[in-house]
C-alpha positions in Angstrom: 124.5 108.6 165.0 126.3 105.5 164.4 123.9 104.9 161.0 125.5 107.8 159.6 129.0 107.3 160.4 131.8 104.7 160.1 134.4 105.7 162.8 138.0 105.4 162.0 140.6 103.3 163.3 138.6 103.4 167.1 140.9 100.4 168.2 143.9 102.0 167.6 143.1 105.3 169.2 142.5 103.2 172.7 145.4 101.0 172.1 148.2 103.3 171.5 146.8 106.1 173.4 150.4 108.4 173.7 149.5 109.5 177.1 151.0 106.2 178.7 153.8 106.1 176.6 157.8 107.0 177.3 158.9 105.1 174.7 157.4 103.0 171.7 156.0 99.7 173.2 157.9 96.5 172.5 155.2 95.3 170.2 154.6 98.3 168.2 154.2 96.8 164.9 156.4 99.2 162.4 154.4 97.6 159.2 151.2 98.3 160.5 149.1 101.4 159.7 149.9 104.4 161.9 147.1 105.2 164.3 144.7 108.3 164.1 145.5 111.2 166.8 143.0 110.7 169.4 142.3 114.3 169.9 140.7 114.7 166.2 137.3 112.5 165.4 136.8 111.2 161.9 134.0 110.1 160.6 132.3 108.8 157.5 128.6 109.3 156.2 126.9 106.9 154.2 127.4 108.9 151.3 131.1 108.9 151.0 131.8 112.3 152.4 134.5 112.3 155.3 134.7 114.9 158.1 137.8 115.7 160.6 136.9 117.5 163.8 139.1 118.8 166.4 138.7 120.9 169.1 141.5 123.5 169.5 141.7 126.9 171.3 144.1 128.7 169.5 142.9 131.3 168.5 140.3 131.3 170.9 136.4 131.9 170.0 137.1 131.1 166.2 136.9 127.8 164.3 138.6 127.4 160.9 136.5 125.5 158.4 137.5 123.9 154.9 135.4 122.5 152.2 137.9 120.0 150.2 136.6 118.5 147.0 138.8 116.0 145.4 139.0 117.0 142.4 140.6 119.7 140.2 141.8 120.7 137.0 142.8 117.2 135.9 139.5 116.0 135.9 138.6 118.8 133.3 137.6 117.7 129.7 139.3 119.5 127.0 136.5 122.0 126.5 136.8 123.0 130.5 140.3 123.7 131.0 140.0 126.3 133.5 136.5 125.7 134.6 137.4 123.9 137.8 139.2 127.4 138.8 136.7 129.7 137.5 133.9 127.4 139.2 135.6 128.4 142.7 135.4 132.1 141.8 131.6 131.3 141.2 131.2 130.2 144.5 131.6 133.5 146.0 129.3 135.1 143.4 126.1 133.8 144.2 124.9 130.5 145.8 121.2 129.4 146.9 121.2 131.4 150.3 123.9 134.3 149.2 123.4 136.3 146.4 126.3 137.8 144.9 128.3 139.8 147.5 126.0 138.8 150.3 128.3 136.1 151.2 131.7 138.2 151.2 129.5 141.2 152.8 128.8 138.7 155.9 132.1 137.8 156.5 133.3 141.3 156.4 130.5 142.8 158.7 131.8 140.0 161.5 135.1 141.2 161.3 136.8 138.8 158.6 138.5 139.7 155.8 137.8 138.6 152.3 141.2 136.7 150.8 142.6 135.9 154.9 139.8 134.4 156.2 137.4 133.8 153.1 139.3 132.2 150.4 139.5 129.0 147.9 142.5 127.4 146.1 142.3 125.2 143.0 145.3 122.8 142.2 145.7 119.7 139.7 144.1 117.4 141.7 141.8 119.2 144.5 139.8 122.4 145.6 139.6 124.0 148.8 137.5 126.1 150.0 138.6 128.0 153.4 136.5 129.9 155.8 137.4 131.3 159.6 135.0 132.6 161.8 134.0 133.9 165.0 132.7 131.2 167.3 130.7 133.5 169.8 127.5 133.7 168.0 124.9 131.3 166.8 123.9 132.5 163.7 127.5 133.6 162.5 127.6 129.5 163.3 124.7 128.2 161.5 125.5 130.9 158.6 129.2 129.2 158.3 127.8 125.8 158.0 125.1 126.9 155.6 127.8 128.2 153.5 129.9 125.2 153.2 126.7 123.1 152.4 125.9 125.9 149.6 129.4 125.6 148.2 129.1 121.7 148.3 125.4 121.7 146.2 123.7 124.8 145.8 126.4 126.9 143.8 124.1 128.6 141.0 125.7 129.7 138.5 123.8 132.8 137.2 124.8 133.3 133.3 125.1 137.0 134.4 127.6 136.5 137.4 129.7 134.3 134.9 129.9 136.9 132.5 130.8 139.6 135.1 133.6 137.0 136.7 135.3 136.0 133.4 137.1 139.3 133.5 138.3 138.6 137.1 139.7 135.4 136.1 141.2 136.9 133.1 142.9 139.6 135.4 144.3 137.2 137.6 145.7 134.7 134.9 147.7 138.1 133.7 148.7 139.0 137.0 150.7 135.7 136.8 152.5 136.3 133.2 156.1 137.2 132.8 159.6 135.8 132.7 158.8 133.0 135.2 155.7 132.3 133.2 157.1 131.9 130.1 160.0 129.5 131.1 157.7 127.5 133.0 155.7 126.8 129.8 158.8 125.2 128.7 159.7 123.3 131.5 156.4 121.6 133.0 155.8 119.8 129.6 159.6 118.0 130.6 158.7 117.7 134.2 155.4 116.2 133.5 156.5 114.7 130.4 153.8 112.5 128.6 151.6 113.4 131.4 148.1 114.6 131.8 149.7 117.5 134.1 151.1 118.8 131.2 148.3 119.7 129.9 145.6 120.9 132.6 147.3 123.9 134.3 145.1 125.3 136.8 144.5 128.5 135.5 143.3 126.7 131.9 143.0 128.6 128.7 142.0 132.2 128.5 139.7 130.8 125.6 137.9 128.6 127.7 137.2 130.9 130.5 136.2 133.9 128.3 133.4 132.0 126.3 132.5 128.4 128.4 128.7 128.6 128.8 127.0 128.1 132.1 125.8 124.3 131.4 129.9 123.6 131.0 130.1 124.6 134.6 127.2 123.0 135.5 128.2 119.7 134.2 131.6 119.9 136.0 129.9 120.5 139.4 127.5 118.0 139.0 130.0 115.5 138.0 132.8 116.3 140.6 131.1 117.9 143.5 130.2 114.9 144.9 129.8 113.6 148.8 132.0 110.8 148.1 135.0 113.0 146.9 134.4 115.7 149.5 135.8 116.0 153.1 134.7 118.5 155.8 136.9 119.6 158.1 136.4 121.9 161.5 138.9 122.9 164.1 138.4 125.2 166.5 137.4 126.3 170.0 134.1 124.7 169.6 132.0 121.7 170.9 132.6 118.7 169.1 129.0 117.4 169.4 127.7 120.5 167.9 129.7 120.4 165.1 129.6 116.7 164.2 125.8 117.5 164.3 125.9 120.1 162.2 128.1 118.2 159.7 125.8 114.9 159.8 122.9 117.2 159.6 123.7 119.2 156.3 125.7 116.8 154.6 123.8 113.3 155.0 121.5 114.6 152.4 123.9 115.1 149.9 123.5 112.5 147.2 126.2 111.0 145.0 124.6 111.2 140.8 124.0 108.2 139.0 126.7 107.0 136.9 129.4 109.3 138.0 132.6 109.3 136.3 135.4 107.1 138.3 138.2 109.4 139.6 141.4 108.1 138.1 145.2 109.4 139.3 147.1 110.6 136.7 150.5 109.1 135.8 153.9 110.8 135.4 155.6 108.2 132.9 159.2 107.0 133.3 161.6 108.2 130.6 164.6 106.4 129.8 166.7 109.0 128.1 167.4 112.9 129.9 165.2 115.5 128.6 166.7 119.1 128.5 164.9 122.5 128.8 167.8 125.3 127.4 165.8 129.1 128.0 167.1 132.4 128.0 164.7 135.2 128.7 165.2 139.2 128.3 163.7 139.9 131.5 165.2 137.4 133.7 168.4 138.7 135.8 170.8 135.6 136.5 171.6 131.8 136.1 170.5 128.7 137.1 170.3 124.9 136.8 168.0 122.4 138.1 168.4 118.7 137.8 165.0 116.4 138.4 165.9 112.7 139.5 162.2 111.5 139.1 161.4 108.6 141.5 158.5 106.3 142.2 156.5 107.4 145.1 157.1 105.8 148.6 154.5 105.0 151.2 153.7 107.0 154.2 151.4 105.0 156.3 153.5 103.1 158.8 156.1 103.4 161.0 159.1 102.0 158.9 157.6 104.4 156.1 158.2 107.4 158.8 161.4 106.6 159.8 162.6 106.5 156.4 161.3 110.1 155.3 163.0 110.8 158.4 166.4 109.5 157.5 165.9 111.1 154.2 165.4 114.6 155.8 168.7 114.3 157.7 170.6 113.3 154.1 169.2 116.4 152.7 170.0 118.5 155.8 173.5 117.4 156.0 174.4 117.6 152.1 172.7 121.3 152.4 174.9 122.3 155.1 177.9 121.7 153.0 176.6 123.2 149.7 175.8 126.2 151.7 179.4 126.9 153.3 180.8 126.7 149.5 178.8 130.0 149.0 180.9 131.7 152.0 184.2 131.4 150.3 185.4 134.5 149.1 185.3 133.5 145.5 182.6 131.1 145.7 181.1 128.6 142.8 177.7 129.5 142.6 175.4 132.0 144.1 172.9 129.2 145.8 173.0 125.5 145.7 170.7 123.0 147.3 168.7 119.7 146.9 165.3 118.5 148.0 162.7 115.9 147.4 159.6 117.0 145.7 156.0 115.1 144.7 155.4 115.5 141.0 151.5 114.9 141.2 150.1 112.3 143.6 152.2 109.3 141.2 155.6 110.5 141.0 158.4 112.4 143.0 161.5 113.7 142.5 164.7 114.3 143.8 165.9 117.8 142.6 169.4 119.6 143.0 169.4 123.5 142.2 172.2 126.0 141.7 172.1 129.7 140.9 175.2 130.3 138.7 177.9 132.9 138.1 178.4 134.3 134.7 181.8 132.9 133.4 181.5 130.0 136.3 178.6 127.7 134.7 180.4 124.6 134.1 182.5 125.2 137.8 179.3 126.1 139.5 177.2 122.7 138.1 180.5 120.4 138.8 180.9 121.8 142.2 177.2 121.2 142.9 177.7 117.5 141.8 181.0 117.0 143.1 179.4 117.5 146.6 176.7 115.5 146.0 179.0 112.9 144.5 181.5 113.2 147.0 178.3 112.5 150.0 177.3 109.5 147.8 180.8 108.1 147.8 182.2 108.9 151.0 179.2 109.6 153.1 178.9 112.1 156.2 180.5 112.0 159.5 179.1 110.9 162.9 179.7 114.4 164.3 177.6 115.8 161.6 174.9 113.8 161.8 174.8 114.3 165.5 174.2 117.8 165.2 171.5 117.4 162.6 169.8 114.9 164.8 169.9 117.2 167.5 168.1 120.1 165.8 165.7 117.7 164.7 165.0 116.3 168.1 165.0 120.1 169.4 162.4 121.2 166.9 160.7 118.3 167.4 160.5 119.0 171.5 159.5 122.6 170.5 156.7 121.3 168.8 155.4 119.1 171.6 155.8 121.8 173.9 153.7 124.0 171.8 150.8 121.7 171.2 148.5 123.2 173.2 149.0 126.7 171.6 149.1 125.4 167.9 146.8 127.5 165.7 143.6 125.9 164.1 144.4 126.7 160.4 147.7 124.3 161.0 145.4 121.3 161.9 143.2 122.2 159.0 145.7 122.1 156.4 147.1 118.6 158.1 143.7 117.2 157.7 143.3 118.7 154.1 146.3 116.5 153.3 144.8 113.3 155.4 141.9 113.5 153.3 143.6 114.3 149.8 146.2 112.1 149.8 145.9 110.1 153.3 148.6 111.3 154.8 148.8 109.8 158.4 147.8 111.7 161.2 149.4 110.3 164.5 149.5 113.7 166.1 152.8 115.3 167.7 152.7 112.9 171.0 153.3 109.8 168.8 155.3 111.7 166.2 157.7 112.9 169.2 157.8 109.2 170.4 159.1 108.1 167.3 161.4 111.0 166.6 163.4 109.7 169.6 162.9 106.3 169.2 164.2 106.3 165.5 166.9 109.1 165.9 168.3 107.9 169.1 170.2 104.7 167.6 170.3 105.5 164.4 173.0 104.1 162.2 175.1 106.5 160.1 175.8 104.2 157.1 171.5 103.9 156.9 171.4 107.9 156.3 174.5 107.3 153.7 172.6 105.0 151.7 170.1 107.7 150.4 172.9 109.0 148.5 172.6 105.9 146.3 169.7 107.4 144.4 171.8 110.7 143.1 173.8 107.9 141.1 170.6 107.6 138.8 171.3 108.5 134.8 167.5 107.7 133.6 164.2 109.5 134.2 166.1 112.9 134.5 165.3 116.3 133.5 167.9 119.4 133.2 166.8 122.5 133.4 168.8 125.4 132.4 167.9 129.3 132.3 170.0 132.2 131.3 169.2 136.1 130.8 169.5 137.0 127.2 172.0 139.5 127.4 175.7 140.1 125.9 178.2 137.7 127.8 175.5 135.0 128.7 176.2 132.5 126.0 173.9 129.2 126.4 175.7 125.8 126.9 174.6 123.0 124.7 173.0 119.8 125.9 176.3 118.2 125.5 178.2 120.8 127.7 175.8 120.5 130.3 176.0 117.0 130.4 180.0 117.0 130.1 179.6 118.9 133.4 177.5 116.7 135.1 180.1 114.1 134.4 183.2 116.1 135.6 181.6 116.7 138.6 180.6 113.6 139.6 184.4 112.1 138.7 186.1 115.6 141.0 187.9 115.2 143.7 187.4 116.9 146.0 189.1 115.5 149.2 187.7 114.6 152.5 185.2 117.2 154.3 186.9 119.0 156.3 183.9 119.6 159.5 185.3 123.0 160.8 184.3 122.8 164.4 185.4 125.6 167.3 185.8 123.9 171.0 186.2 127.0 172.1 183.3 128.1 174.6 180.7 130.4 173.3 181.6 133.4 175.6 185.1 132.2 177.2 184.6 135.2 179.9 181.5 136.3 181.8 181.1 139.9 182.0 181.1 141.5 185.2 177.6 142.4 186.0 175.8 146.1 186.0 172.5 146.7 188.1 169.3 147.6 187.4 169.2 150.9 189.5 165.1 151.9 188.6 162.1 149.4 188.7 158.7 149.9 187.7 155.8 147.3 187.2 152.6 148.3 184.6 150.0 146.3 186.3 147.4 146.8 183.7 149.5 144.9 181.3 151.9 142.8 183.0 154.7 144.6 182.2 158.1 145.1 184.2 160.3 148.2 183.1 163.8 148.3 184.4 166.7 151.0 184.0 170.2 149.5 183.9 173.0 151.0 185.3 174.9 151.7 181.7 171.3 153.9 181.0 169.4 150.8 179.1 166.3 150.3 179.3 164.8 146.4 179.5 161.1 146.3 179.4 159.9 142.2 180.2 156.3 140.5 179.6 155.8 137.2 181.0 153.3 135.7 178.9 151.8 131.7 178.7 150.8 132.3 175.2 153.7 129.7 174.2 155.7 127.5 176.7 158.8 127.4 174.5 158.7 130.9 173.5 160.8 134.5 174.3 160.7 137.3 171.4 163.5 140.1 171.6 163.6 143.4 169.9 165.8 145.7 170.7 166.0 149.5 169.4 167.7 152.9 169.3 167.0 155.8 167.1 169.7 157.1 164.4 170.2 154.8 161.8 171.9 155.1 158.8 170.6 158.9 159.0 173.7 159.7 161.4 176.3 158.9 158.7 177.3 160.8 155.8 176.4 160.3 152.2 179.3 158.8 151.0 179.1 155.8 153.7 175.5 155.4 153.0 176.6 151.6 151.2 178.8 150.8 153.7 175.9 151.4 156.4 173.5 149.5 154.1 176.0 146.8 153.7 177.5 146.4 157.7 174.6 143.9 159.2 175.2 141.8 155.8 179.0 141.7 156.3 179.0 141.3 159.7 176.6 138.6 160.0 178.1 136.8 157.4 181.6 136.8 159.0 180.3 135.5 162.4 180.9 136.9 166.1 183.8 136.3 168.8 186.2 133.9 167.9 183.7 131.8 165.2 182.9 132.2 161.8 179.6 131.6 160.7 179.8 128.0 159.8 181.4 127.6 163.2 178.7 129.2 164.9 176.2 127.3 163.1 177.7 124.1 164.2 178.5 125.5 168.0 174.5 126.3 168.3 173.4 122.8 167.1 170.3 121.7 169.2 169.3 125.0 170.6 166.9 127.4 169.5 168.3 130.8 168.8 168.0 133.5 166.4 169.3 136.8 166.2 169.6 139.1 163.4 170.9 142.9 163.4 169.4 145.8 161.3 170.4 148.9 160.2 167.5 151.1 158.9 167.2 154.7 157.8 166.3 156.3 161.4 166.9 153.5 163.9 169.2 150.0 164.6 167.6 147.3 165.6 168.2 143.5 167.0 165.6 141.3 166.6 165.6 137.4 168.1 163.6 134.4 169.5 165.2 131.6 171.5 163.6 129.1 174.3 163.3 129.2 177.7 165.7 126.4 178.5 168.5 128.3 175.6 168.1 131.7 177.2 171.4 132.2 178.9 173.1 130.9 175.6 170.7 133.7 173.8 172.0 136.2 175.9 175.5 135.2 175.6 175.1 135.5 171.8 173.7 139.1 171.9 176.4 140.3 174.0 178.7 139.0 171.6 176.7 140.4 168.6 177.1 143.9 170.3 180.7 143.8 171.4 182.7 141.6 169.5 181.7 140.9 165.8 184.6 139.0 164.2 187.1 140.8 162.6 189.3 138.3 161.9 187.0 136.8 158.7 185.6 140.0 157.7 188.1 140.3 154.9 186.8 137.4 153.3 182.9 137.8 154.2 183.4 141.2 152.2 184.7 139.2 149.1 181.9 136.7 149.2 179.0 139.2 149.8 180.5 141.6 147.4 181.2 138.7 144.7 177.4 137.7 145.1 175.3 141.1 145.1 177.6 141.8 142.2 176.1 138.7 140.3 172.3 139.6 141.7 172.6 143.2 140.6 174.4 142.7 137.0 171.5 142.5 135.1 169.1 144.4 137.2 168.0 146.8 134.4 166.1 144.0 132.6 163.9 143.4 135.5 160.5 145.4 134.5 159.8 145.9 138.4 163.2 147.0 139.4 163.5 149.9 136.0 159.7 150.8 137.3 160.8 151.1 140.8 164.1 152.8 140.0 161.9 155.2 137.7 159.3 155.9 140.7 162.7 156.9 143.0 164.1 159.2 140.6 160.6 160.9 140.1 160.4 161.6 143.7 164.1 162.0 144.7 166.2 162.9 141.8 169.7 162.4 141.8 169.7 162.0 145.6 172.7 159.7 146.5 170.5 157.6 149.3 167.7 157.0 146.4 170.0 155.5 143.8 169.7 151.9 142.9 171.9 149.2 143.6 174.2 148.4 140.5 177.7 147.5 139.9 179.4 151.0 140.1 177.9 151.8 143.7 179.3 148.2 144.7 182.4 149.7 144.4 181.9 152.1 147.1 181.6 149.1 149.9 184.6 149.6 152.6 184.8 146.6 155.1 186.6 148.4 157.9 184.0 151.3 157.4 181.2 149.1 157.8 182.7 147.4 160.8 183.3 151.1 162.3 179.7 152.0 161.8 178.5 148.8 163.1 180.1 149.5 166.3 179.5 153.0 166.4 175.4 152.2 165.8 175.3 148.9 168.2 178.3 150.0 170.9 176.1 152.0 172.8 173.6 150.8 175.4 172.3 153.8 177.0 170.8 154.3 173.5 168.8 151.1 173.4 165.4 149.7 174.6 165.5 145.7 174.8 161.9 144.5 175.0 161.3 141.1 175.8 158.0 138.8 175.5 157.3 135.1 176.2 157.3 132.5 178.7 159.7 134.2 181.4 160.4 133.5 184.7 161.3 136.9 186.1 164.1 136.5 189.0 166.5 134.3 186.8 165.8 136.5 183.9 166.9 139.5 186.3 170.4 138.1 186.6 170.6 137.6 182.7 169.5 140.9 182.5 172.2 142.4 184.7 175.3 139.8 183.3 174.6 140.0 179.8 173.0 144.1 179.2 173.6 146.1 182.1 177.4 145.4 181.1 177.1 146.2 177.4 179.5 149.2 176.6 178.0 152.9 176.8 178.8 156.6 175.6 176.1 158.5 177.8 175.1 161.4 176.5 171.8 162.6 175.2 170.1 160.2 173.4 170.5 160.2 169.8 168.2 161.2 167.2 167.3 160.8 163.6 168.9 163.4 161.0 167.0 165.0 158.7 168.6 164.3 155.4 166.8 166.8 152.8 165.2 163.8 150.9 161.4 164.3 151.0 159.5 163.3 147.8 158.7 166.0 145.3 155.3 167.5 145.7 153.1 168.6 143.1 151.4 167.0 140.1 153.8 164.0 139.0 153.6 161.0 136.3 156.0 158.2 135.5 155.3 156.1 132.1 157.6 153.2 131.4 157.5 151.0 128.8 159.3 147.6 129.7 158.1 144.3 129.6 157.0 141.8 127.0 153.5 140.6 128.4 150.2 142.1 127.7 150.0 143.7 130.8 150.3 147.1 132.8 151.1 147.4 136.5 150.1 150.5 138.2 151.0 152.4 141.3 149.3 155.7 142.5 151.2 157.5 145.2 150.3 160.2 147.7 153.1 161.9 149.9 153.6 165.0 152.1 154.4 166.3 155.7 152.3 165.4 158.3 151.5 165.9 162.0 151.9 162.6 163.6 150.1 161.4 166.5 148.5 157.8 167.5 145.0 159.2 166.7 145.8 160.6 162.9 147.6 157.4 162.5 144.8 155.4 163.1 142.2 157.3 161.4 144.7 156.8 158.3 144.4 153.3 158.9 140.7 153.4 159.1 140.1 155.5 156.0 142.8 152.7 154.2 140.3 149.8 155.2 137.5 151.8 153.9 138.8 152.4 150.7 140.3 148.3 150.2 136.6 147.6 150.6 135.3 150.3 147.9 138.2 149.5 145.1 137.7 145.9 145.4 133.4 146.3 145.0 134.4 148.7 142.3 137.3 147.5 140.3 136.9 143.9 140.6 133.2 143.1 141.3 131.7 145.7 139.2 134.3 146.0 136.5 136.2 143.0 136.1 139.1 145.2 135.6 141.7 143.6 138.4 142.3 140.4 140.3 143.0 142.2 143.4 144.1 145.9 144.4 146.1 146.9 147.6 145.5 150.0 149.0 148.2 151.4 151.4 148.8 154.1 153.8 151.3 155.0 156.7 152.2 157.9 158.8 155.6 158.3 159.3 157.5 159.9 162.7 160.8 160.2 162.1 162.7 162.3 161.2 160.1 164.6 160.7 156.0 163.8 160.6 155.1 162.6 156.9 152.5 160.4 155.4 152.7 157.8 152.4 149.6 156.4 151.0 148.1 155.1 147.6 146.9 151.9 145.3 148.2 149.4 143.0 146.9 146.9 140.6 147.9 145.1 137.6 145.5 145.1 134.5 144.5 144.3 130.5 146.8 147.9 129.0 143.9 149.0 127.1 142.0 149.3 130.6 144.3 151.0 133.1 143.7 155.0 132.6 139.9 154.2 132.9 140.7 151.8 136.0 142.8 154.8 137.8 140.3 157.1 137.3 137.7 154.7 138.8 139.9 154.3 141.9 140.7 158.0 142.5 136.8 158.5 142.2 136.4 156.1 145.2 139.0 158.4 147.2 137.1 161.5 146.1 133.7 159.8 146.8 135.1 159.3 150.6 136.4 162.5 150.6 133.4 164.4 149.7 130.5 162.1 150.7 132.0 160.4 153.6 132.2 156.8 154.4 129.2 154.3 154.0 127.7 153.1 157.3 127.9 149.3 156.5 131.3 150.0 155.6 132.4 151.5 158.5 130.7 148.7 160.8 132.8 145.9 158.6 136.4 148.3 159.4 135.2 148.6 163.2 134.6 145.0 163.7 137.9 144.1 161.6 139.9 146.0 163.8 138.5 144.7 166.8 138.5 141.0 166.1 142.1 141.4 165.1 142.9 142.9 168.6 141.0 140.1 170.0 143.2 137.8 168.1 146.5 139.8 168.7 146.1 140.1 172.2 146.8 136.1 172.9 149.9 136.2 170.8 153.8 137.6 171.6 154.5 138.7 168.5 151.4 141.3 168.7 152.9 142.4 172.3 156.5 142.6 170.9 155.8 145.0 168.0 153.3 146.7 170.4 155.4 147.8 173.6 158.6 148.0 171.1 156.0 151.1 169.2 154.8 152.3 172.5 158.2 153.1 173.6 159.6 154.3 170.4 156.6 157.0 170.4 157.1 157.7 174.4 153.2 156.4 175.1 151.6 154.4 177.9 151.7 150.9 177.8 147.8 150.7 178.8 147.0 152.3 175.7 147.9 148.9 174.0 144.5 147.7 176.2 142.3 150.9 175.2 142.2 149.9 171.6 139.0 148.6 171.5 137.4 151.7 173.0 139.3 154.2 170.7 137.6 151.6 167.9 133.9 151.7 169.4 134.3 155.3 169.8 136.0 156.5 166.7 134.0 159.1 164.6 133.6 157.8 160.9 134.0 161.7 159.9 137.8 161.6 161.2 138.3 159.0 158.1 136.7 161.2 156.1 139.2 163.7 157.5 141.8 161.4 157.0 141.2 160.9 153.4 141.2 164.7 152.6 144.6 164.8 154.3 146.5 161.4 153.2 145.1 161.1 149.7 145.7 164.7 148.5 145.3 165.2 145.3 147.6 168.1 145.1 150.7 165.8 145.9 149.7 162.9 143.1 152.1 160.5 141.6 150.6 158.2 138.9 152.8 155.3 137.7 152.4 153.3 134.5 154.5 150.1 133.5 153.4 149.2 130.0 154.5 146.1 128.1 157.4 147.3 125.2 154.9 147.2 122.1 152.4 149.8 123.6 152.4 153.1 121.1 
């Protein structure tokens, strides 16, 4: 084996084993390359191919595989623009051992989804092929590695298949067309000024895509798909020795072509002058500005490099917190603002300042952004600000370390992909945690503040400004933008006031209630408690993650229980209350109070229910319960007026030009076709925002949440039951309740219209039509009916992809949707959608409807039934080991008044499912008598 392999950094793996460290050793060399994580096996074959192997049990019985080719669109010749990306498509359309669709059929046959578990991506610098397969069948394992080998060296490039795929690539290009693309086309030449990056967008030239012969594909493939530019990555629940044997056996026989061209990194040249792009577009709805400060890349190989990146992260976090605070003002100077760093290819990076601007406040918004940046650069930050950010960073790293055994294989695969392509260090979470603690422990504030020096840069700068093409939106000149920048830099904001409250999170612990009834559902390991105030608590302790507890609280009712003229205050209630804060704390004070803790809580009022969702850590559980108690019992009223002004102001800016968005106009037309002038289905515009009312929103919030007897709280995660009981008694059983019968969602008289309907909108400049086909109607709700619809949807997804994409090349992707509603009365909504060439829209709709009719009249194809069945079994197999799966399923079982054991019975339901029921579901839930076909066409269409 050693003749094939060059083991990497073996001596470092031994010398720096993290298991024996409590802190960095005294002889740790800050200037030496960081070691490789001892849990990953890194090797190199004689032909130059590198591989990364790691055994990992999350998810169980799965492996994530990657073939990474260190070549992308930058390696294309002028007559190959788009070939690198097109070639990636051809990898799924015929190889030596897998004919067209055979590869996709194989993966779907073992329960994997095309797009989710089988995919690829092409960028400027690399092409990545992704594959996830079950690891419980030797034939599947062998085929998975054969697929990687075929991608590397055996793509066939059948001219017929190339012709068939051209339309799919064109439709992928078409799907990205719009205002964003038009603006990017003007900005990228400045961001990548005088660089090859500006001329080699991965999607390429559609002339090349539509006309390039097969030999042009083979030329690129033979030059750049070679072992010295390839990496193979395998992470999963397997025997590493067996995987290594597979890699060595299959990839050692690959040879590098003679006279292969050298791979040369593309440069992004410097420029002394400031470059400007000032653009308006008739389809964008808001104004924004971005300032790029281009910088030379910095290393990331050593301990010193790692420390410098940590310091930079701290600085950006500190500055972004200050910028965010400005948006909470009653009359904010901008809608949003942020700073950060980004890579510009592999040879340059940039600091980027971004700001979402307000009409009539362009200069003020840019000035305030630059003034905050300048104040930080000039005066620095305070020790208290830095201490909070450090606490958050250390807590985040400690959580990652605690969950190291539960990290998903895909996360490692992505990390090792970067290790191969850009030589990103992979020291492992144990060493990273040690470095975090060591480097942050005694970090000098002055060293953090010095990062701000870079923001004083004048050269190598790009300023990008975009605005709607609309009345009242005047474009500034280059001189106007420069003047705003310079004015902001000299603006005196005074000393920053760190608004911190010393009050405890909860000043007075409430008098505890009791758990008055207990059940234990042994089959699923679930505790079921009824509290003295009528609330119900469902608790499932798990060991899937050591540092995670999830919560969802649910109560039926929602905005259906308010009158139509109270709908807008109900819809905006949680937005307002979420921004005003809780208890004695406004939002800014609350965030600072909770620094260093893992706490997330968010209330929501939907159309038929109100809910609370949140997550925390076992060590922060009591603080989380206090947060829940405060959120329900004590929303912050003293800061409500300010929150109201701020939220309404920003919403007004966001909806002011809504009618310019083709997508928004299209959606509004569909709503009108279905619901007419019903007040709950009108677009949110300036006039409707006048219906906002702060006090009414507060009263609705209290009415919806301050009735604990109507709530069910579901908790899943790393829970110790006995101390958890005390928290439940103290903070949930003490919540206020009104008693009386459970609330039920109210019928509002807003059922969608029945019959055959149509929408045909002309809006948009691009040669693209968006199609949505809907089916709606009444339906009897039951778990069996819901599953039958889900099965039918899965069958249609396969057939629509095969016919509309593979056979006709008319779309890049088709989305098939369908759901069965239970509240307030049983109903269904289903359909499909895509974007396409305007001249092909009606034909593709006809083909899509034909697939539905075929399923209704002839029933499903047996091979597709097996694919859908296997996919559902594999998804359940994976989900049963995840907290989120249990949370959503337990909430569903409670809401639907079903036995928890049904969660475990799902595989039996799948295996016993009669495919005829899917055929019947297609008849019931894709009823051609209740059909709406909607087209969003370009404006020029006759």
